[in-house]
Every structure is written in structure tokens, then in C-alpha cells.
N, CA, C and O of each residue as an XYZ file, in Angstrom:
864
protein
N     129.366     59.020     82.013
C     128.697     60.282     81.667
C     127.386     60.380     82.454
O     126.542     59.487     82.378
N     127.222     61.486     83.220
C     126.024     61.643     84.039
C     124.856     62.173     83.207
O     124.990     62.431     82.011
N     123.694     62.331     83.878
C     122.479     62.754     83.176
C     122.646     64.133     82.535
O     122.209     64.357     81.407
N     123.281     65.053     83.263
C     123.489     66.403     82.729
C     124.359     66.350     81.479
O     124.136     67.079     80.513
N     125.360     65.465     81.522
C     126.230     65.322     80.348
C     125.480     64.790     79.150
O     125.707     65.216     78.018
N     124.573     63.845     79.409
C     123.762     63.289     78.322
C     122.867     64.367     77.721
O     122.716     64.447     76.502
N     122.274     65.196     78.578
C     121.413     66.273     78.090
C     122.202     67.280     77.252
O     121.713     67.768     76.233
N     123.405     67.581     77.680
C     124.272     68.482     76.896
C     124.616     67.851     75.556
O     124.663     68.529     74.530
N     124.856     66.541     75.578
C     125.166     65.826     74.342
C     123.996     65.886     73.369
O     124.177     66.144     72.179
N     122.792     65.646     73.889
C     121.599     65.703     73.047
C     121.428     67.098     72.455
O     121.094     67.242     71.279
N     121.656     68.122     73.272
C     121.541     69.506     72.803
C     122.555     69.786     71.702
O     122.238     70.442     70.709
N     123.776     69.288     71.882
C     124.823     69.503     70.877
C     124.541     68.757     69.585
O     125.006     69.152     68.516
N     123.774     67.672     69.688
C     123.471     66.863     68.503
C     122.305     67.411     67.685
O     122.090     66.969     66.556
N     121.563     68.346     68.218
C     120.383     68.850     67.509
C     120.704     69.412     66.126
O     120.004     69.078     65.170
N     121.740     70.260     65.976
C     122.050     70.753     64.622
C     122.387     69.623     63.652
O     121.987     69.658     62.488
N     123.131     68.613     64.141
C     123.484     67.480     63.281
C     122.257     66.648     62.933
O     122.153     66.121     61.825
N     121.319     66.528     63.886
C     120.105     65.771     63.611
C     119.262     66.458     62.545
O     118.573     65.795     61.771
N     119.317     67.784     62.504
C     118.602     68.528     61.464
C     119.200     68.216     60.097
O     118.470     68.059     59.118
N     120.530     68.125     60.029
C     121.198     67.762     58.769
C     120.758     66.363     58.337
O     120.484     66.128     57.160
N     120.694     65.437     59.295
C     120.244     64.078     58.989
C     118.827     64.085     58.428
O     118.539     63.394     57.451
N     117.942     64.868     59.045
C     116.556     64.965     58.573
C     116.491     65.599     57.190
O     115.681     65.191     56.358
N     117.337     66.592     56.941
C     117.374     67.227     55.622
C     117.787     66.216     54.552
O     117.196     66.172     53.473
N     118.795     65.411     54.853
C     119.223     64.381     53.901
C     118.078     63.417     53.630
O     117.825     63.049     52.483
N     117.392     63.012     54.684
C     116.287     62.055     54.547
C     115.169     62.618     53.673
O     114.764     61.980     52.701
N     114.676     63.790     54.006
C     113.511     64.333     53.299
C     113.844     64.761     51.862
O     113.046     64.537     50.952
N     114.999     65.365     51.659
C     115.375     65.757     50.299
C     115.572     64.534     49.415
O     115.194     64.543     48.244
N     116.162     63.486     49.973
C     116.347     62.257     49.204
C     115.010     61.652     48.818
O     114.829     61.230     47.676
N     114.074     61.605     49.749
C     112.756     61.042     49.460
C     112.043     61.844     48.370
O     111.469     61.270     47.445
N     112.084     63.157     48.484
C     111.397     64.006     47.498
C     111.993     63.817     46.111
O     111.273     63.535     45.153
N     113.308     63.973     46.004
C     113.959     63.912     44.694
C     113.941     62.499     44.105
O     113.695     62.330     42.911
N     114.198     61.490     44.933
C     114.263     60.123     44.403
C     112.880     59.595     44.037
O     112.754     58.782     43.122
N     111.841     60.046     44.738
C     110.488     59.616     44.396
C     110.064     60.162     43.035
O     109.413     59.469     42.253
N     110.439     61.405     42.762
C     110.116     62.010     41.462
C     110.949     61.372     40.354
O     110.414     60.944     39.332
N     112.267     61.312     40.568
C     113.144     60.725     39.559
C     112.816     59.253     39.340
O     112.862     58.763     38.212
N     112.485     58.550     40.424
C     112.175     57.126     40.314
C     111.000     56.845     39.400
O     110.982     55.820     38.719
N     110.017     57.734     39.371
C     108.867     57.546     38.486
C     109.297     57.606     37.018
O     108.872     56.779     36.211
N     110.137     58.582     36.673
C     110.629     58.682     35.298
C     111.492     57.469     34.929
O     111.406     56.950     33.817
N     112.315     57.032     35.871
C     113.163     55.859     35.630
C     112.294     54.623     35.422
O     112.589     53.794     34.560
N     111.235     54.497     36.199
C     110.333     53.348     36.072
C     109.685     53.310     34.695
O     109.619     52.255     34.065
N     109.208     54.456     34.231
C     108.603     54.508     32.896
C     109.639     54.214     31.816
O     109.337     53.549     30.825
N     110.868     54.712     32.012
C     111.930     54.409     31.063
C     112.255     52.928     31.040
O     112.515     52.353     29.983
N     112.238     52.319     32.210
C     112.508     50.873     32.318
C     111.438     50.060     31.606
O     111.729     48.986     31.081
N     110.202     50.556     31.579
C     109.103     49.834     30.936
C     108.904     50.230     29.483
O     108.009     49.711     28.816
N     109.730     51.146     28.986
C     109.574     51.619     27.614
C     109.762     50.485     26.600
O     110.577     49.585     26.802
N     109.006     50.544     25.528
C     109.149     49.539     24.470
C     110.302     49.874     23.530
O     110.658     49.080     22.659
N     110.885     51.063     23.718
C     111.995     51.480     22.870
C     113.324     51.130     23.532
O     113.615     51.592     24.635
N     114.122     50.320     22.860
C     115.386     49.852     23.429
C     116.351     50.997     23.696
O     117.146     50.925     24.633
N     116.297     52.050     22.889
C     117.206     53.185     23.060
C     116.968     53.896     24.397
O     117.863     54.560     24.919
N     115.785     53.757     24.932
C     115.466     54.314     26.251
C     115.647     53.259     27.337
O     116.233     53.526     28.386
N     115.140     52.068     27.073
C     115.111     51.010     28.087
C     116.513     50.520     28.482
O     116.787     50.321     29.666
N     117.393     50.326     27.502
C     118.713     49.751     27.791
C     119.578     50.678     28.650
O     120.177     50.200     29.614
N     119.676     51.991     28.347
C     120.444     52.872     29.242
C     119.889     52.903     30.672
O     120.641     52.993     31.642
N     118.564     52.827     30.777
C     117.951     52.803     32.107
C     118.342     51.519     32.845
O     118.617     51.550     34.045
N     118.367     50.402     32.134
C     118.764     49.137     32.750
C     120.210     49.194     33.227
O     120.541     48.662     34.287
N     121.066     49.838     32.446
C     122.474     49.999     32.836
C     122.573     50.871     34.087
O     123.325     50.569     35.013
N     121.797     51.962     34.097
C     121.764     52.853     35.268
C     121.333     52.088     36.518
O     121.946     52.224     37.577
N     120.273     51.282     36.390
C     119.774     50.516     37.525
C     120.816     49.518     38.017
O     120.980     49.324     39.222
N     121.509     48.893     37.090
C     122.533     47.923     37.468
C     123.662     48.593     38.238
O     124.124     48.064     39.249
N     124.110     49.754     37.768
C     125.203     50.462     38.434
C     124.790     50.938     39.815
O     125.519     50.748     40.789
N     123.620     51.558     39.899
C     123.175     52.117     41.175
C     122.873     51.045     42.209
O     123.152     51.228     43.394
N     122.307     49.934     41.773
C     121.969     48.871     42.722
C     123.096     47.869     42.908
O     123.101     47.102     43.870
N     124.050     47.877     41.986
C     125.120     46.882     42.018
C     126.420     47.360     42.631
O     127.361     46.578     42.768
N     126.491     48.634     43.003
C     127.692     49.164     43.654
C     127.314     49.750     45.012
O     126.189     50.217     45.188
N     128.234     49.734     45.971
C     127.914     50.228     47.319
C     127.594     51.719     47.336
O     128.209     52.504     46.614
N     126.642     52.094     48.154
C     126.286     53.506     48.306
C     127.470     54.320     48.805
O     127.641     55.471     48.403
N     128.282     53.741     49.669
C     129.433     54.464     50.201
C     130.419     54.809     49.084
O     131.048     55.867     49.111
N     130.552     53.918     48.106
C     131.413     54.185     46.948
C     130.819     55.302     46.096
O     131.547     56.167     45.609
N     129.514     55.288     45.916
C     128.845     56.325     45.130
C     128.998     57.689     45.783
O     129.204     58.691     45.097
N     128.898     57.731     47.100
C     129.091     58.992     47.822
C     130.480     59.563     47.556
O     130.631     60.752     47.278
N     131.477     58.716     47.644
C     132.846     59.168     47.416
C     133.059     59.580     45.964
O     133.780     60.538     45.685
N     132.429     58.853     45.041
C     132.571     59.192     43.617
C     132.002     60.568     43.316
O     132.668     61.388     42.684
N     130.776     60.830     43.761
C     130.133     62.102     43.431
C     130.756     63.289     44.161
O     130.553     64.440     43.774
N     131.508     63.007     45.207
C     132.214     64.113     45.862
C     133.590     64.359     45.254
O     133.981     65.509     45.054
N     134.326     63.293     44.959
C     135.700     63.453     44.485
C     135.829     63.520     42.958
O     136.703     64.218     42.444
N     134.963     62.798     42.228
C     135.099     62.730     40.773
C     135.007     64.091     40.073
O     135.784     64.337     39.151
N     134.087     64.990     40.471
C     134.015     66.280     39.771
C     135.332     67.053     39.788
O     135.618     67.803     38.855
N     136.123     66.883     40.823
C     137.409     67.590     40.889
C     138.343     67.122     39.780
O     139.018     67.935     39.147
N     138.383     65.813     39.543
C     139.279     65.263     38.529
C     138.731     65.443     37.120
O     139.493     65.466     36.154
N     137.402     65.571     36.998
C     136.790     65.720     35.669
C     136.631     67.182     35.275
O     136.945     67.571     34.150
N     136.134     67.997     36.226
C     135.831     69.395     35.920
C     136.694     70.384     36.698
O     136.522     71.595     36.562
N     137.620     69.879     37.509
C     138.464     70.740     38.357
C     137.613     71.577     39.312
O     137.955     72.716     39.628
N     136.522     71.006     39.759
C     135.628     71.679     40.716
C     134.973     70.606     41.569
O     134.892     69.445     41.168
N     134.510     70.996     42.738
C     133.861     70.035     43.626
C     132.483     70.531     44.037
O     132.241     71.733     44.143
N     131.604     69.595     44.260
C     130.294     69.931     44.801
C     130.419     70.136     46.310
O     131.274     69.517     46.942
N     129.589     70.985     46.892
C     129.548     71.055     48.360
C     129.250     69.667     48.927
O     128.497     68.899     48.328
N     129.830     69.350     50.062
C     129.688     68.016     50.637
C     128.222     67.604     50.775
O     127.846     66.483     50.433
N     127.412     68.515     51.276
C     126.009     68.189     51.514
C     125.309     67.826     50.215
O     124.584     66.832     50.156
N     125.521     68.628     49.166
C     124.817     68.388     47.911
C     125.392     67.206     47.140
O     124.680     66.578     46.355
N     126.648     66.898     47.348
C     127.205     65.669     46.781
C     126.519     64.460     47.414
O     126.225     63.474     46.738
N     126.272     64.551     48.714
C     125.565     63.476     49.414
C     124.133     63.350     48.901
O     123.656     62.241     48.660
N     123.451     64.468     48.736
C     122.074     64.444     48.230
C     122.026     63.830     46.836
O     121.132     63.037     46.539
N     122.983     64.191     45.977
C     123.025     63.644     44.617
C     123.209     62.135     44.651
O     122.502     61.403     43.958
N     124.154     61.672     45.451
C     124.411     60.234     45.538
C     123.210     59.486     46.103
O     122.801     58.460     45.559
N     122.652     59.993     47.180
C     121.483     59.343     47.786
C     120.304     59.329     46.815
O     119.606     58.322     46.700
N     120.082     60.435     46.123
C     118.945     60.530     45.206
C     119.067     59.529     44.069
O     118.109     58.816     43.770
N     120.218     59.465     43.438
C     120.404     58.535     42.322
C     120.308     57.089     42.795
O     119.703     56.249     42.129
N     120.903     56.808     43.941
C     120.866     55.448     44.463
C     119.445     55.017     44.793
O     118.999     53.950     44.369
N     118.744     55.838     45.539
C     117.401     55.447     45.967
C     116.380     55.531     44.841
O     115.375     54.820     44.873
N     116.613     56.375     43.854
C     115.686     56.422     42.724
C     115.689     55.095     41.968
O     114.669     54.691     41.410
N     116.846     54.414     41.951
C     116.924     53.115     41.280
C     116.058     52.076     41.991
O     115.330     51.321     41.346
N     116.139     52.042     43.302
C     115.331     51.088     44.059
C     113.846     51.444     44.011
O     112.994     50.567     43.865
N     113.547     52.727     44.134
C     112.147     53.169     44.111
C     111.539     52.947     42.734
O     110.356     52.622     42.626
N     112.333     53.117     41.677
C     111.836     52.879     40.324
C     111.373     51.438     40.160
O     110.343     51.183     39.536
N     112.119     50.503     40.711
C     111.727     49.097     40.610
C     110.482     48.810     41.445
O     109.674     47.953     41.086
N     110.332     49.519     42.547
C     109.109     49.373     43.344
C     107.910     49.902     42.568
O     106.856     49.268     42.524
N     108.082     51.075     41.954
C     107.017     51.629     41.106
C     106.653     50.646     39.988
O     105.481     50.359     39.744
N     107.694     50.139     39.317
C     107.463     49.252     38.176
C     106.703     48.003     38.596
O     105.765     47.588     37.915
N     107.094     47.409     39.699
C     106.404     46.199     40.155
C     104.952     46.501     40.509
O     104.066     45.682     40.268
N     104.713     47.686     41.085
C     103.344     48.065     41.420
C     102.491     48.285     40.193
O     101.349     47.829     40.134
N     103.037     48.978     39.217
C     102.295     49.259     37.982
C     102.004     47.979     37.212
O     100.892     47.789     36.717
N     102.998     47.101     37.108
C     102.824     45.882     36.339
C     101.953     44.851     37.059
O     101.534     43.862     36.457
N     101.680     45.082     38.346
C     100.821     44.146     39.080
C      99.334     44.408     38.843
O      98.491     43.586     39.201
N      99.016     45.544     38.243
C      97.610     45.875     37.964
C      97.138     45.065     36.757
O      97.779     45.119     35.708
N      96.049     44.325     36.869
C      95.559     43.502     35.744
C      95.280     44.339     34.497
O      94.766     45.453     34.588
N      95.620     43.798     33.351
C      95.417     44.504     32.091
C      93.942     44.792     31.847
O      93.596     45.719     31.115
N      93.074     43.993     32.464
C      91.639     44.192     32.292
C      91.166     45.542     32.793
O      90.174     46.076     32.295
N      91.865     46.102     33.773
C      91.457     47.414     34.289
C      91.730     48.512     33.259
O      90.970     49.475     33.148
N      92.806     48.359     32.519
C      93.089     49.321     31.447
C      92.031     49.202     30.351
O      91.553     50.206     29.823
N      91.677     47.979     30.022
C      90.682     47.747     28.972
C      89.316     48.276     29.394
O      88.591     48.860     28.588
N      88.971     48.068     30.661
C      87.684     48.557     31.157
C      87.642     50.076     31.136
O      86.616     50.669     30.802
N      88.755     50.707     31.493
C      88.818     52.170     31.480
C      88.667     52.712     30.064
O      88.041     53.752     29.856
N      89.234     52.014     29.101
C      89.114     52.433     27.699
C      87.663     52.343     27.235
O      87.162     53.230     26.545
N      87.003     51.266     27.624
C      85.585     51.080     27.268
C      84.736     52.190     27.866
O      83.772     52.642     27.247
N      85.095     52.633     29.079
C      84.332     53.690     29.744
C      84.680     55.083     29.231
O      84.100     56.071     29.681
N      85.614     55.170     28.300
C      85.941     56.453     27.688
C      87.060     57.227     28.356
O      87.245     58.409     28.065
N      87.812     56.590     29.244
C      88.935     57.271     29.895
C      90.144     57.314     28.956
O      90.423     56.350     28.243
N      90.851     58.434     28.967
C      92.089     58.537     28.216
C      93.213     57.866     28.988
O      93.018     57.445     30.128
N      94.400     57.761     28.373
C      95.522     57.084     29.021
C      95.939     57.786     30.308
O      96.148     57.134     31.331
N      96.061     59.111     30.261
C      96.479     59.861     31.447
C      95.443     59.765     32.547
O      95.783     59.580     33.716
N      94.166     59.892     32.172
C      93.079     59.837     33.147
C      92.998     58.446     33.778
O      92.743     58.309     34.974
N      93.217     57.420     32.957
C      93.210     56.045     33.459
C      94.304     55.846     34.488
O      94.084     55.255     35.545
N      95.494     56.349     34.163
C      96.633     56.139     35.059
C      96.437     56.860     36.389
O      96.604     56.260     37.450
N      96.086     58.141     36.337
C      96.035     58.942     37.558
C      94.788     58.673     38.406
O      94.842     58.797     39.630
N      93.674     58.309     37.780
C      92.439     58.121     38.538
C      92.171     56.667     38.921
O      91.500     56.404     39.920
N      92.685     55.725     38.141
C      92.368     54.321     38.386
C      93.594     53.511     38.805
O      93.547     52.773     39.790
N      94.678     53.647     38.065
C      95.857     52.810     38.291
C      96.704     53.303     39.460
O      97.057     52.525     40.346
N      97.030     54.601     39.463
C      97.949     55.137     40.468
C      97.480     54.935     41.905
O      98.294     54.536     42.738
N      96.206     55.188     42.245
C      95.784     54.951     43.634
C      96.000     53.509     44.089
O      96.370     53.264     45.237
N      95.768     52.560     43.186
C      95.988     51.158     43.534
C      97.474     50.850     43.673
O      97.878     50.076     44.541
N      98.279     51.459     42.816
C      99.731     51.258     42.881
C     100.272     51.773     44.209
O     101.087     51.114     44.855
N      99.813     52.954     44.609
C     100.274     53.543     45.874
C      99.979     52.597     47.024
O     100.826     52.388     47.892
N      98.786     52.028     47.037
C      98.404     51.082     48.090
C      99.339     49.882     48.103
O      99.768     49.439     49.168
N      99.654     49.357     46.931
C     100.438     48.124     46.853
C     101.922     48.323     47.165
O     102.596     47.396     47.614
N     102.426     49.532     46.928
C     103.869     49.728     47.119
C     104.225     50.263     48.502
O     105.405     50.435     48.806
N     103.233     50.527     49.341
C     103.543     51.071     50.672
C     104.454     50.148     51.483
O     105.429     50.635     52.055
N     104.185     48.822     51.564
C     105.090     47.958     52.353
C     106.545     47.992     51.882
O     107.433     48.200     52.709
N     106.831     47.793     50.572
C     108.245     47.878     50.164
C     108.823     49.283     50.296
O     110.016     49.437     50.558
N     107.989     50.311     50.116
C     108.475     51.676     50.283
C     108.832     51.956     51.735
O     109.797     52.669     52.011
N     108.056     51.396     52.670
C     108.369     51.598     54.081
C     109.717     50.993     54.420
O     110.461     51.539     55.234
N     110.036     49.859     53.793
C     111.357     49.258     53.995
C     112.464     50.168     53.498
O     113.491     50.329     54.157
N     112.251     50.767     52.327
C     113.257     51.672     51.772
C     113.430     52.911     52.647
O     114.551     53.376     52.852
N     112.339     53.437     53.155
C     112.407     54.622     54.008
C     113.174     54.329     55.292
O     113.986     55.138     55.741
N     112.912     53.177     55.871
C     113.604     52.818     57.104
C     115.086     52.544     56.843
O     115.933     52.840     57.686
N     115.392     51.987     55.690
C     116.793     51.787     55.320
C     117.487     53.121     55.104
O     118.645     53.293     55.483
N     116.775     54.069     54.493
C     117.350     55.389     54.256
C     117.687     56.092     55.560
O     118.719     56.754     55.660
N     116.825     55.955     56.559
C     117.109     56.565     57.864
C     118.483     56.132     58.356
O     119.272     56.952     58.824
N     118.762     54.836     58.246
C     120.050     54.313     58.707
C     121.185     54.679     57.755
O     122.306     54.942     58.191
N     120.890     54.696     56.451
C     121.940     55.003     55.469
C     122.424     56.450     55.539
O     123.518     56.753     55.062
N     121.632     57.344     56.123
C     122.089     58.735     56.227
C     123.413     58.826     56.982
O     124.167     59.782     56.806
N     123.692     57.831     57.822
C     124.958     57.810     58.567
C     126.160     57.713     57.637
O     127.265     58.107     58.008
N     125.948     57.187     56.421
C     127.055     57.031     55.479
C     127.560     58.376     54.952
O     128.670     58.458     54.427
N     126.758     59.418     55.089
C     127.177     60.734     54.597
C     128.424     61.233     55.302
O     129.120     62.109     54.790
N     128.710     60.684     56.470
C     129.891     61.134     57.211
C     131.198     60.761     56.506
O     132.242     61.324     56.833
N     131.169     59.820     55.541
C     132.412     59.425     54.864
C     132.970     60.550     53.993
O     134.162     60.561     53.684
N     132.109     61.500     53.594
C     132.607     62.647     52.829
C     132.552     63.924     53.668
O     132.597     65.034     53.138
N     132.454     63.744     54.982
C     132.575     64.880     55.892
C     131.309     65.648     56.177
O     131.375     66.737     56.747
N     130.145     65.116     55.796
C     128.890     65.797     56.110
C     128.638     65.656     57.608
O     128.691     64.554     58.155
N     128.368     66.767     58.257
C     128.245     66.775     59.719
C     126.855     66.340     60.164
O     126.113     67.115     60.767
N     126.510     65.078     59.857
C     125.235     64.545     60.332
C     125.440     63.930     61.710
O     126.533     64.002     62.271
N     124.396     63.329     62.248
C     124.411     62.945     63.659
C     125.430     61.846     63.968
O     126.034     61.857     65.041
N     125.632     60.902     63.052
C     126.567     59.820     63.329
C     128.004     60.327     63.365
O     128.806     59.853     64.170
N     128.334     61.277     62.509
C     129.684     61.848     62.512
C     129.967     62.531     63.842
O     131.035     62.347     64.425
N     129.008     63.320     64.322
C     129.198     63.999     65.602
C     129.280     62.992     66.744
O     130.083     63.159     67.662
N     128.457     61.948     66.692
C     128.480     60.927     67.737
C     129.837     60.231     67.784
O     130.371     59.974     68.863
N     130.388     59.930     66.618
C     131.693     59.284     66.573
C     132.796     60.173     67.107
O     133.673     59.719     67.843
N     132.748     61.451     66.730
C     133.764     62.393     67.203
C     133.670     62.586     68.715
O     134.688     62.650     69.405
N     132.443     62.678     69.222
C     132.245     62.854     70.663
C     132.691     61.614     71.433
O     133.278     61.720     72.510
N     132.412     60.458     70.881
C     132.821     59.207     71.519
C     134.348     59.143     71.646
O     134.875     58.729     72.678
N     135.049     59.557     70.584
C     136.511     59.522     70.596
C     137.095     60.511     71.605
O     138.087     60.213     72.270
N     136.477     61.687     71.716
C     137.017     62.712     72.612
C     136.707     62.436     74.072
O     137.478     62.813     74.954
N     135.570     61.773     74.336
C     135.160     61.530     75.727
C     135.374     60.084     76.174
O     135.109     59.740     77.326
N     135.853     59.240     75.260
C     136.090     57.829     75.579
C     134.850     57.188     76.205
O     134.914     56.540     77.250
N     133.720     57.396     75.523
C     132.446     56.880     76.029
C     131.599     56.403     74.854
O     131.640     56.982     73.769
N     130.828     55.334     75.088
C     129.925     54.830     74.048
C     128.552     55.484     74.108
O     127.697     55.213     73.265
N     128.335     56.346     75.101
C     127.030     57.002     75.254
C     126.623     57.784     74.001
O     125.459     57.713     73.606
N     127.545     58.536     73.355
C     127.136     59.265     72.136
C     126.577     58.342     71.058
O     125.626     58.705     70.364
N     127.157     57.158     70.912
C     126.638     56.215     69.917
C     125.256     55.710     70.307
O     124.393     55.517     69.451
N     125.052     55.497     71.604
C     123.737     55.056     72.074
C     122.696     56.137     71.816
O     121.583     55.841     71.381
N     123.056     57.395     72.086
C     122.138     58.509     71.847
C     121.798     58.602     70.359
O     120.639     58.804     69.996
N     122.816     58.453     69.492
C     122.572     58.473     68.047
C     121.672     57.319     67.640
O     120.777     57.484     66.812
N     121.916     56.127     68.235
C     121.074     54.969     67.927
C     119.628     55.185     68.308
O     118.721     54.762     67.591
N     119.407     55.845     69.439
C     118.040     56.158     69.879
C     117.367     57.102     68.889
O     116.180     56.964     68.595
N     118.142     58.072     68.374
C     117.584     58.998     67.378
C     117.116     58.238     66.144
O     115.996     58.448     65.677
N     117.967     57.350     65.606
C     117.591     56.577     64.423
C     116.385     55.687     64.722
O     115.504     55.530     63.877
N     116.347     55.111     65.910
C     115.243     54.240     66.284
C     113.928     55.013     66.351
O     112.903     54.543     65.857
N     113.958     56.187     66.957
C     112.742     57.012     67.056
C     112.265     57.425     65.668
O     111.071     57.376     65.371
N     113.202     57.830     64.830
C     112.839     58.263     63.485
C     112.230     57.105     62.686
O     111.257     57.297     61.957
N     112.797     55.917     62.822
C     112.237     54.762     62.118
C     110.885     54.363     62.685
O     110.027     53.873     61.950
N     110.681     54.566     63.982
C     109.378     54.279     64.578
C     108.314     55.203     63.992
O     107.189     54.776     63.730
N     108.672     56.464     63.789
C     107.743     57.426     63.186
C     107.437     57.031     61.743
O     106.283     57.068     61.317
N     108.470     56.655     60.995
C     108.286     56.231     59.603
C     107.370     55.012     59.538
O     106.457     54.959     58.713
N     107.615     54.040     60.403
C     106.813     52.817     60.418
C     105.346     53.113     60.719
O     104.456     52.583     60.054
N     105.093     53.957     61.716
C     103.721     54.279     62.081
C     103.023     55.057     60.972
O     101.841     54.841     60.707
N     103.750     55.960     60.327
C     103.159     56.734     59.234
C     102.762     55.822     58.080
O     101.666     55.954     57.536
N     103.644     54.897     57.702
C     103.350     53.982     56.597
C     102.190     53.057     56.958
O     101.352     52.754     56.109
N     102.138     52.607     58.214
C     101.037     51.755     58.659
C      99.712     52.516     58.591
O      98.694     51.974     58.159
N      99.739     53.774     59.022
C      98.535     54.610     58.980
C      98.084     54.816     57.533
O      96.895     54.716     57.230
N      99.028     55.101     56.652
C      98.694     55.334     55.252
C      98.132     54.078     54.607
O      97.184     54.147     53.824
N      98.710     52.940     54.933
C      98.223     51.682     54.381
C      96.788     51.406     54.822
O      95.972     50.948     54.023
N      96.478     51.681     56.081
C      95.119     51.477     56.581
C      94.132     52.449     55.935
O      92.986     52.090     55.664
N      94.583     53.678     55.692
C      93.711     54.677     55.064
C      93.333     54.291     53.641
O      92.282     54.693     53.140
N      94.195     53.508     52.990
C      93.950     53.113     51.603
C      93.353     51.714     51.480
O      93.367     51.121     50.401
N      92.836     51.197     52.572
C      92.264     49.851     52.562
C      91.071     49.722     51.622
O      90.750     48.622     51.172
N      90.419     50.832     51.326
C      89.218     50.746     50.492
C      89.542     50.381     49.041
O      88.635     50.134     48.247
N      90.857     50.346     48.687
C      91.223     49.928     47.334
C      91.346     48.424     47.206
O      91.590     47.912     46.114
N      91.180     47.705     48.319
C      91.270     46.244     48.245
C      89.980     45.652     47.694
O      89.869     44.433     47.559
């Protein structure tokens, strides 16, 4: 494949790369929000809340993401005689899966804060909500950036799994193009895309971590 062919390939991959980016950003937004609620449920002193959350975490972290993708796409047909659009089935699976991992990251960050800081905040007259958002949360954010960066970089690569239910993301197009042109160049181009995206994620997390150094 010559240079012009590679440029045409890159141009053809742009719509698929947008789908990949949509999966990435929507998953991060939804799983980060859901993960916070799951984390609080996991730390609840009430067994009726804590135990179902533990079961959820076990299922989401203990089964392959590729299986979850297929379940959320095919299961609604057999249960409700209806199917979710491929894209939104992928978003649902990715969100639930990553919320489980992010919830544990949140939990480890929150539980790493010394109990003395809560006691000091109480002495100073801070309420529970004010203590959490003004004192605890900024420190938690600082501490969870390294493990969160790992999850983000893993998610970039995991978006390729959406092709198992027919979502037209970049890896699916690369595979189809490779088969039709009998060339590995499409896979290399897709690999470069994932590499660039992970480089951006890594630099952003590094920048954010440095910006929050004053919490040390």
C-alpha cells in the first residue's frame, strides 16, 4: 500500500475513530458518576445495600467484558423481545464494567484518608458534606489519578471489543479493510490511533497530577 493509499485509509477511518472516541468519553462520564454511588454503597454499614453491591462488583470484575457486551446486546431480545441499538448496548456494558473498577479506586482513595482529618473537620465546625467536598475529595482525586490513568488507558484499548456486537469503531473497520486488501497496514494505522490517544491520556493525567501536588 503506497502513501496515497494510506492517506485514503486514514480518511476513511475518521468516522470510525469518532465512534471510538464517543465510546471512550461516554463511558468515562457515566462510569465515573455511577462508580461514586457504587463506592458509597460498597462502604455502607447496611448489609442490605453493601451485599448486592459486592455481588455486582464480583460479576462485573469476574466475567470478561466481551461476554458482557454480548449479554447486553442479545439478552434483551430473549427477555423483552426487543434489542438495544448496538452502540448503546456497548455503552451500557462498558459503563457497568468500568464503574465497578472505578468504584474500587474511589473506595481505596476515600479509605486512605486518615480518620483524624474527619475528626479535625468536625472540631472546626464542618458538616459531613462540607468535610467531604472541601477536605476529603480533593485529596482523594490526587491519590487516585495514577490508578485512574491505568483504567483510562485500558479503556482506550478495550473500545476495540465493541466490534464483537457490530459497532463500527476503528478496529472493526481496520479488520474489514485488512481482509479486503490483504494488507496489515490498516491494523498498523489503527494501532497508531490507539497509541496516540493513550499518549494524550497519559500526558493529561501527568499534568493533572502535577497540578494537584500542593495536596501532598
